[in-house]
C-alpha positions as CSV (number, residue, x, y, z in Angstrom):
1,X,10.2,-1.8,-12.6
2,X,7.2,-2.4,-10.3
3,X,4.3,-4.9,-10.0
4,X,0.9,-3.7,-9.8
5,X,-1.9,-5.9,-8.6
6,X,-5.7,-5.3,-8.3
7,X,-7.5,-7.2,-5.6
8,X,-11.3,-8.1,-4.9
9,X,-12.3,-9.6,-1.5
10,X,-8.5,-10.4,-0.9
11,X,-8.0,-12.2,-4.0
12,X,-5.7,-10.9,-6.8
13,X,-7.8,-10.4,-10.0
14,X,-5.4,-8.8,-12.4
15,X,-1.5,-8.0,-12.4
16,X,0.6,-5.9,-14.5
17,X,4.7,-5.3,-14.8
18,X,5.3,-1.9,-15.0
19,X,8.5,-0.5,-16.5
20,X,9.0,3.4,-16.5
21,X,11.0,4.4,-19.4
22,X,12.5,7.8,-19.5
23,X,13.1,8.9,-23.4
24,X,13.6,12.0,-25.0
25,X,9.8,12.3,-25.9
26,X,8.8,11.8,-22.2
27,X,8.5,9.4,-19.6
28,X,6.4,6.5,-20.0
29,X,5.1,2.9,-19.0
30,X,5.9,-0.2,-20.6
31,X,3.7,-3.2,-19.9
32,X,4.7,-6.2,-21.6
33,X,2.2,-8.6,-22.4
34,X,-0.4,-7.3,-20.1
35,X,-2.0,-6.3,-17.9
36,X,-3.3,-10.0,-17.2
37,X,-6.6,-10.6,-16.2
38,X,-8.1,-13.6,-14.1
39,X,-11.3,-13.3,-15.9
40,X,-11.8,-10.1,-18.3
41,X,-14.6,-7.8,-17.3
42,X,-15.3,-4.2,-18.5
43,X,-15.1,-3.4,-14.6
44,X,-11.8,-4.8,-14.2
45,X,-10.3,-3.2,-17.1
46,X,-11.5,-0.1,-15.6
47,X,-9.9,-0.7,-12.4
48,X,-6.7,-1.7,-13.9
49,X,-6.6,1.4,-16.1
50,X,-7.5,3.8,-13.1
51,X,-4.8,2.0,-11.1
52,X,-2.2,2.8,-13.5
53,X,-3.3,6.3,-14.1
54,X,-3.2,6.6,-10.3
55,X,0.4,5.2,-10.4
56,X,1.5,7.6,-13.2
57,X,0.1,10.9,-11.2
58,X,2.1,9.6,-8.0
59,X,5.4,9.3,-10.2
60,X,4.9,12.8,-12.0
61,X,3.6,11.4,-15.4
62,X,0.1,13.0,-15.9
63,X,-0.1,11.8,-19.6
64,X,-2.1,8.5,-20.7
65,X,-1.7,6.7,-23.8
66,X,-3.2,3.2,-24.5
67,X,-2.1,1.4,-27.4
């Protein structure tokens, strides 16, 4: 379990609780009730998805599915 935050000008604008699940069908991230945005904008959504993708690559999971 890890926490992920996105910051702009030293102020947090988005957060997500990232739970890594290792299952028979592969490893994936579970992000319950999130991610959460301070104010929703298309750019912030891109930033958090990019951060999650980078986090996945760092932990050996190169697949991305958004549901």
